[in-house]
N, C-alpha and C positions, 0 to 999 in steps of 0.2 A: 164598880171600883174605878178609881182614877189612876190612869197610867203614871208611873213614876219610873222612868227609864233609868235614872241614876241608881236608885235603890235596887232595881231588878238587875242591873249590870253588876253591882257589887255582890249581891246575894248569889247570883248564878256563878260568878267567878269563885267565890269562897267555897261553894259546894263542889264545883268542878275540881278545885285544888284538893279538897278532902278526898274526893272519890279517886282522883289520880294517884294520890299517895297510897290509897288502898288497892291500887291496880284494878279499879272498876272502870275499865277503859270506855265501855259503851256509854254509860251515863255521864262520865266526865266529858267525853267528846261532845255529847249533845249539849251539855251545859256551857261548854266553851263557845259553842255557836250561839247559844241564846245570850250569853254575856256580851259577846261581840255585837250582836244585833242591837241590844239595848244600849250599849255604850255608844255605838255609832249614831243611833237615833237621838240620843241625848245631845251629842255634838251637833247633829244636823239641826236640831231645834235651835241651838245657840247660833248656828250659821244661817238661820232664817227659814227653816222648813215650815211650811204652813201646817197648822194643826187644827183639827175640828174638835173643839172642847166638848161640844154637845154629843158627838159620837165617840169621843175619847180615842181618836186615832189620827194619823196623818191624813191630810186632805187628799193627797195624790196616791192613786193606786200603786204606782211604782215605789212609793215610800213605805208601803205596807208589806214589805218582803222580809225575808230572813237573811242570815249571815252570808249565804252564798251570793245573793243578789245585792244586798244593801252595801256591801264592801265597795262595789263600783258606784253605786248611787251616791254614796257619801261624797265622792269627788265633785259632783255637780254643785253641792252646797259649799264645800270647803273652798273650792277655787273661786267662787263668787263672793267671798267674804274678805273684808280688809285684813282680818287677822288669820285668815286661812293658810297663809304661807308657812306658818309654824306648826301645822297639823297634817303633815303629809304621811300617808301610809306607804308601805312598800308597793312597788309596781305590780308584783304578782299577788293574786288573790289566794291566800292559803285556804280559803273556804270554797274554792271552785269545785271541789269534790265532796262537799258537805251538803246535805239536804235535811230539812227539818223532819222529813218522813223517815229518816234513818232511825228515829226513835222506835220504830216498829221492827227493826232488823234484829236478827239473832246476835247475841253478844259476842259470839266467836268471830264475827266479821271485824271486830275492832281489836287493835293491839297497841302497844306502847308507841311505836313509831308513828302510826296513823294519828293517834291522839296528841302526841307531842307537837306535830305540825300545827294542829288547831290550837293547842295551848300557846304556841309562839305567836300565832295570829291574834289570839285573844289578848295576849300580853301587850302587843303593840297598841291595841285599842285602849287597854287599861292605862298604859303610860300616857296616851293622848288625853284621856279623861282626867287623869291626875294633873297634867299640865294645865288643862282648861280650868280646873278648880283653883290651882295655885295662881293662875293669872287673872282670876275673877271673871272668866268668860261664862262659867256655869256655877 
């Protein structure tokens, strides 16, 4: 299958919002992280991230990370691009306490407050993706 970070970003966001509404905190939280990862990777592509089409993945190992690490990695591409000044994330990484392996955690570990913090981070990325679309960057 061919990677489509934009479609995955939208799909994960939509499902996360549905799960959040139904108070399914664990899966909503996981999908907010996945949506963030995919949205940032799509923006990183627009800002020049090298991508190996044959292997269908970013060239650099550091770019093959999830929301907790890719949030910081995004800055290296954004800051080096002439349009990057308009795509700044908050200085604090709301996903610093999120790990993709949490998908294996018991659902009682998650609650509304925990998930809302990740929802807010994912929404920041969503707004930047929408801005990039409106501006013709992606």
